[in-house]
Backbone bond lengths (Angstrom), bond angles and torsions (degrees), N, CA, C in turn:
res aa  C-N    CA-C-N  psi(-1)  N-CA   C-N-CA  omega(-1)  CA-C   N-CA-C  phi
1 M - - - 1.444 - - 1.533 111.30 -
2 I 1.327 115.28 -42.50 1.466 118.71 179.35 1.520 110.25 -65.32
3 S 1.319 116.31 -37.89 1.465 118.68 179.91 1.528 110.87 -64.42
4 K 1.334 117.78 -36.42 1.463 120.28 176.01 1.523 111.25 -64.91
5 L 1.337 116.12 -42.09 1.471 119.74 176.95 1.529 110.60 -63.00
6 K 1.328 116.01 -41.10 1.467 120.16 179.85 1.525 110.51 -62.42
7 T 1.329 116.44 -40.63 1.458 120.86 179.47 1.526 111.10 -65.97
8 E 1.320 116.04 -42.67 1.466 121.06 -176.99 1.530 113.05 -77.76
9 C 1.324 116.82 -41.83 1.466 120.11 -170.57 1.524 114.28 -109.41
10 G 1.309 118.41 -14.61 1.459 120.75 179.84 1.523 112.13 101.64
11 C 1.304 114.20 161.95 1.464 122.08 -176.31 1.521 112.46 -65.32
12 Q 1.316 117.72 -38.63 1.468 121.19 -178.87 1.522 111.80 -60.52
13 F 1.315 116.43 -35.24 1.457 121.12 -177.73 1.532 111.45 -68.25
14 T 1.320 117.45 -35.97 1.465 121.11 -174.27 1.527 113.95 -99.29
15 C 1.308 118.34 -3.21 1.465 121.44 -175.31 1.527 112.32 -56.85
16 K 1.317 117.53 -49.37 1.465 120.26 -178.73 1.524 111.64 -67.72
17 L 1.313 116.37 -38.60 1.460 120.09 179.03 1.524 110.81 -62.69
18 E 1.326 117.10 -42.55 1.460 120.90 176.56 1.523 110.74 -61.60
19 G 1.333 116.37 -40.42 1.465 120.92 177.48 1.519 112.02 -62.78
20 M 1.325 116.60 -38.40 1.469 120.57 178.39 1.526 111.14 -63.46
21 F 1.332 116.70 -45.84 1.458 120.14 178.31 1.524 111.17 -63.37
22 K 1.328 116.66 -39.07 1.455 120.90 178.37 1.529 110.43 -64.14
23 D 1.344 117.56 -42.09 1.465 121.51 177.32 1.523 111.58 -58.63
24 M 1.320 116.74 -43.39 1.458 120.29 -178.75 1.537 110.44 -65.88
25 S 1.299 116.98 -40.96 1.463 121.03 178.90 1.527 110.86 -64.63
26 I 1.315 116.15 -46.43 1.466 120.67 179.86 1.525 110.23 -64.56
27 S 1.321 117.57 -39.62 1.467 120.84 179.00 1.523 111.21 -61.28
28 N 1.315 117.15 -39.60 1.466 120.00 178.15 1.526 111.17 -62.44
29 S 1.322 116.69 -43.90 1.467 118.96 -179.37 1.536 111.40 -70.25
30 V 1.327 117.66 -35.59 1.468 121.01 177.38 1.526 109.82 -65.22
31 N 1.329 117.84 -41.02 1.461 120.77 178.12 1.526 111.55 -63.45
32 E 1.329 117.12 -39.10 1.466 120.55 177.44 1.529 110.91 -63.65
33 K 1.331 116.56 -44.91 1.467 120.25 178.59 1.528 110.74 -63.35
34 F 1.331 116.81 -39.98 1.469 121.34 179.15 1.522 110.39 -62.05
35 R 1.323 117.33 -42.49 1.463 120.68 178.85 1.530 111.48 -63.91
36 E 1.331 116.12 -38.32 1.464 119.84 177.84 1.532 111.11 -64.28
37 V 1.329 116.15 -45.19 1.461 120.38 -178.08 1.529 110.71 -67.45
38 T 1.328 118.02 -38.80 1.463 120.33 -176.00 1.521 112.72 -76.64
39 K 1.331 118.35 -9.83 1.469 119.99 174.24 1.521 110.87 -62.63
40 E 1.339 116.12 -28.05 1.455 121.75 -178.44 1.528 112.44 -86.16
41 M 1.331 117.81 -5.10 1.466 123.18 -177.97 1.528 109.49 -107.66
42 P 1.345 116.31 168.15 1.463 118.11 172.79 1.533 109.55 -57.87
43 P 1.331 117.62 139.23 1.472 119.41 -175.21 1.531 112.57 -66.23
44 L 1.321 114.91 146.99 1.460 120.88 173.95 1.527 108.38 -79.17
45 S 1.326 115.60 152.54 1.465 118.86 179.96 1.528 111.68 -85.75
46 I 1.342 117.00 -2.17 1.466 121.14 177.19 1.519 109.44 -130.45
47 D 1.323 115.88 158.52 1.460 121.58 175.88 1.525 107.37 -94.10
48 L 1.311 117.18 111.89 1.463 122.71 -174.40 1.524 110.46 -101.16
49 N 1.316 116.18 130.46 1.463 122.62 175.69 1.528 106.66 -132.49
50 V 1.325 116.61 113.44 1.466 122.10 -172.44 1.521 110.64 -109.25
51 R 1.313 116.65 141.36 1.466 122.88 171.91 1.525 107.45 -112.45
52 V 1.319 116.05 116.52 1.464 121.32 176.67 1.521 106.26 -94.49
53 L 1.325 116.10 113.95 1.463 121.79 -174.62 1.526 110.59 -114.43
54 T 1.310 116.55 140.67 1.456 122.41 176.72 1.523 108.29 -79.91
55 T 1.308 116.82 127.34 1.461 122.23 -173.08 1.524 112.89 -55.25
56 G 1.310 118.85 -43.56 1.457 121.53 -173.95 1.528 115.10 -70.48
57 Y 1.320 117.43 -19.00 1.462 120.05 -177.24 1.523 113.68 -88.49
58 W 1.293 116.81 -27.55 1.463 121.69 -171.86 1.522 111.54 -107.22
59 P 1.318 118.11 140.81 1.476 120.66 178.11 1.533 110.85 -81.98
60 I 1.319 115.53 67.21 1.464 121.34 -176.98 1.518 108.89 -114.42
61 S 1.311 115.79 131.09 1.459 119.80 173.78 1.521 107.81 -113.72
62 P 1.326 117.46 145.92 1.457 120.30 -179.02 1.534 110.81 -60.55
63 S 1.304 115.14 145.07 1.459 120.24 -179.96 1.523 110.29 -76.62
64 K 1.294 116.39 138.43 1.457 121.04 176.37 1.528 110.17 -88.52
65 V 1.316 116.10 -12.06 1.457 121.76 179.51 1.522 108.73 -89.72
66 T 1.322 116.04 129.22 1.457 119.09 175.78 1.522 107.99 -94.40
67 S 1.291 115.40 141.50 1.454 119.22 -179.79 1.519 109.16 -132.24
68 K 1.293 115.26 146.75 1.456 121.88 178.45 1.517 107.99 -98.64
69 L 1.320 115.84 116.69 1.454 121.10 178.93 1.522 110.30 -80.41
70 P 1.316 116.91 150.73 1.466 119.26 171.93 1.529 110.17 -60.79
71 K 1.320 115.41 153.31 1.463 121.05 -176.98 1.532 111.52 -55.38
72 E 1.332 117.29 -41.05 1.460 121.22 -178.69 1.528 111.49 -62.82
73 A 1.335 116.52 -39.73 1.465 120.79 179.15 1.523 110.96 -68.53
74 E 1.332 117.11 -39.43 1.469 120.48 177.89 1.531 110.73 -62.86
75 I 1.326 116.59 -43.30 1.468 121.17 179.48 1.529 109.99 -62.68
76 A 1.330 116.51 -44.42 1.470 120.75 -179.60 1.524 110.86 -63.87
77 F 1.338 117.57 -43.06 1.460 119.79 179.98 1.526 110.97 -66.07
78 E 1.316 117.41 -40.98 1.471 119.79 178.79 1.521 110.97 -62.70
79 R 1.335 117.15 -37.85 1.464 120.45 177.88 1.529 110.18 -65.11
80 F 1.343 116.04 -42.76 1.464 118.85 178.11 1.526 110.68 -65.74
81 K 1.308 116.68 -43.04 1.473 121.22 -178.85 1.526 110.42 -59.37
82 N 1.333 117.18 -45.73 1.471 120.74 178.48 1.523 110.87 -62.22
83 F 1.335 116.88 -42.80 1.463 121.75 177.87 1.531 110.89 -60.71
84 Y 1.325 116.82 -48.29 1.464 121.53 -174.90 1.526 111.63 -67.90
85 L 1.327 116.92 -45.98 1.464 119.96 -175.95 1.530 112.69 -72.27
86 K 1.337 117.50 -17.60 1.460 120.26 175.58 1.533 109.75 -64.83
87 D 1.326 116.89 -38.46 1.464 121.45 -179.48 1.526 113.55 -92.81
88 H 1.315 117.10 -21.60 1.468 121.70 -175.47 1.530 109.97 -125.16
89 S 1.316 116.46 64.75 1.459 120.01 -178.61 1.523 110.19 -67.20
90 G 1.305 116.15 148.58 1.457 121.28 179.38 1.518 112.71 91.41
91 R 1.316 117.95 -9.35 1.459 120.88 177.42 1.515 109.57 -93.81
92 Q 1.306 115.18 165.26 1.455 120.58 -179.35 1.534 108.58 -126.73
93 L 1.323 116.19 130.62 1.457 121.16 176.17 1.519 109.51 -105.75
94 N 1.304 116.35 128.51 1.457 121.76 175.38 1.514 108.69 -119.40
95 L 1.308 115.66 124.43 1.455 120.47 178.03 1.525 108.83 -76.80
96 Q 1.312 116.47 131.20 1.470 122.63 178.77 1.530 108.42 -117.20
97 P 1.342 118.38 77.20 1.465 120.07 -174.33 1.529 113.69 -63.96
98 H 1.311 118.28 -22.66 1.465 120.29 179.35 1.532 111.97 -71.86
99 L 1.326 117.66 -11.91 1.461 121.38 177.96 1.528 112.41 -102.79
100 G 1.318 116.80 -0.94 1.451 120.93 -176.55 1.517 113.09 -91.61
101 Q 1.294 113.56 -179.14 1.456 120.02 176.68 1.514 108.67 -145.37
102 A 1.316 115.73 158.53 1.452 120.94 178.60 1.519 108.94 -142.54
103 D 1.307 115.21 140.81 1.462 121.80 172.61 1.516 106.83 -107.04
104 I 1.316 115.76 128.81 1.461 120.98 -178.46 1.523 108.58 -114.64
105 N 1.305 115.05 127.01 1.464 120.78 175.51 1.521 108.03 -103.67
106 A 1.317 116.62 133.06 1.462 121.19 179.88 1.520 109.77 -135.33
107 I 1.321 115.13 149.19 1.455 121.47 175.14 1.525 107.21 -116.22
108 F 1.306 115.41 124.04 1.454 120.71 179.05 1.526 108.43 -108.36
109 Y 1.303 115.62 127.66 1.465 120.93 179.43 1.514 109.42 -94.23
110 Q 1.317 115.31 154.32 1.453 119.34 177.87 1.528 110.45 -67.74
111 K 1.318 113.71 149.62 1.436 120.58 177.89 1.524 110.44 -68.21
112 K 1.321 117.12 135.08 1.474 119.77 175.75 1.515 107.97 -80.01
113 R 1.305 115.38 135.84 1.477 118.93 -178.96 1.480 112.33 -104.32
């Protein structure tokens, strides 16, 4: 599909789109490697799935809202950051919590009468 767009509209038109697809592919492989490496470490209390996106390809602006992450999320992100920057020195990772999502599981007990 991208090749058809490139043929019809030119390389400049599809450059960012190709970069977006490449980012998603690379993010999947980085997440797999991270899971392999963290098997040898104490387990995280959360399931972390990170998308590493190239700034120039995505229409993302930094959030002006500051948010406080739970301790478990901060620990997980720091572990990922250390893992990623070990192989990709010179790059900068910025957490964008306003673009993330979380699933929360809760157990509710019946009221005692």
